[in-house]
C-alpha positions in Angstrom: 78.5 89.9 120.4 78.1 89.3 116.7 76.7 91.9 114.4 76.5 91.3 110.7 74.8 91.0 107.3 74.3 88.3 104.7 73.4 89.7 101.3 73.2 88.6 97.6 74.8 91.3 95.5 73.1 91.5 92.1 75.2 90.9 88.9 76.6 93.9 87.1 77.0 96.2 90.1 80.0 98.5 90.0 82.4 100.1 92.3 81.0 103.5 91.4 77.5 102.4 92.3 77.8 99.7 94.9 75.1 98.1 97.0 75.0 99.8 100.4 73.6 98.3 103.7 73.7 99.5 107.2 74.2 97.3 110.3 73.3 98.7 113.7 76.0 97.8 116.3 76.9 98.7 119.8 79.5 100.9 121.4 82.6 98.8 122.1 85.6 97.4 120.4 85.6 95.3 117.2 87.8 92.3 118.2 87.5 90.5 114.9 85.7 89.9 111.6 84.3 87.0 109.7 84.1 87.9 106.0 83.3 85.1 103.7 81.5 84.0 100.6 80.9 80.9 98.4 83.7 79.7 96.1 81.5 80.4 93.1 82.0 84.1 93.5 85.6 83.7 92.2 87.2 87.2 92.4 84.1 88.9 91.1 82.6 90.0 94.4 84.2 92.9 96.3 83.3 94.3 99.7 84.4 97.0 102.2 83.1 98.3 105.5 82.9 101.9 106.6 82.4 103.5 110.0 81.4 107.2 109.9 82.4 107.4 106.2 85.9 106.0 106.7 86.9 102.6 105.5 87.9 100.2 108.2 87.9 97.0 106.2 90.1 96.9 104.3 91.9 99.9 105.7 92.5 102.5 103.0 90.4 104.8 101.0 90.7 103.1 97.6 90.8 99.4 98.6 88.2 96.7 98.3 88.6 93.1 99.4 87.3 89.8 98.1 85.3 87.8 100.7 87.4 84.8 101.8 86.6 81.2 101.0 86.8 80.4 104.7 84.9 81.6 107.8 87.9 81.8 110.0 87.9 85.1 112.1 90.4 87.9 111.3 91.7 89.6 114.4 91.1 93.3 114.8 91.0 96.1 117.4 88.8 99.0 116.3 87.1 101.2 118.9 83.5 102.2 118.2 83.0 105.2 120.4 80.9 107.7 118.4 77.2 107.5 117.7 75.5 106.5 115.5 76.8 103.0 116.1 76.4 101.7 112.5 78.6 100.0 110.0 78.1 100.6 106.3 78.8 97.6 104.1 79.4 98.3 100.5 79.7 95.6 97.8 79.8 95.2 94.1 79.7 92.2 91.8 81.5 92.2 88.4 79.7 89.0 87.3 77.6 89.7 84.2 75.1 86.9 84.9 74.9 85.8 88.6 74.4 87.4 92.0 77.0 86.5 94.6 76.5 86.4 98.4 78.7 87.8 101.1 78.7 87.0 104.8 80.2 89.7 107.1 80.1 89.6 110.9 81.9 92.0 113.3 82.8 90.4 116.7 82.3 93.3 119.1 83.1 93.4 122.8 80.6 95.8 124.3 81.7 98.6 126.6 79.5 97.2 129.4 78.9 93.6 130.1 75.5 92.4 128.9 73.0 90.1 130.6 70.9 87.5 129.0 67.6 88.7 130.4 66.0 90.7 133.2 67.7 90.4 136.6 65.7 88.6 139.2 65.5 89.8 142.8 66.9 87.7 145.6 64.6 85.1 147.0 62.6 84.6 143.8 62.8 80.8 144.2 61.4 80.9 147.7 58.4 83.0 146.5 57.9 80.6 143.6 57.9 77.5 145.9 55.1 79.1 147.8 53.1 79.7 144.7 53.4 76.0 143.6 53.2 74.5 147.1 56.7 73.1 147.0 58.8 72.7 150.1 
């Protein structure tokens, strides 16, 4: 499952006062990340992701990363096992004139398999044929 955020970070935001956004996710394991942005951002846009107040991307308390110029996934293996299941995305933009956009998606394998919709009881097609008069 994909969980993520796309956001334009205003010009002149700082590391001391970054934009902060919450992304609701599910219990499971983060298998990878897609972290990208347009080439125009140069090295002016910086991002990090936290889970329960701890940086998980990039790993380390003082680090920030530049969104990549590609949308290729980055392999990962981080267990999300404690509620609330939220990722906090922080970003700042050193550009003095223009906002810059990041795209961040976590690829999460849920703890339990998911279904696309409500399960149907056995024999539903036979019942529907009777409703429509089909043999």
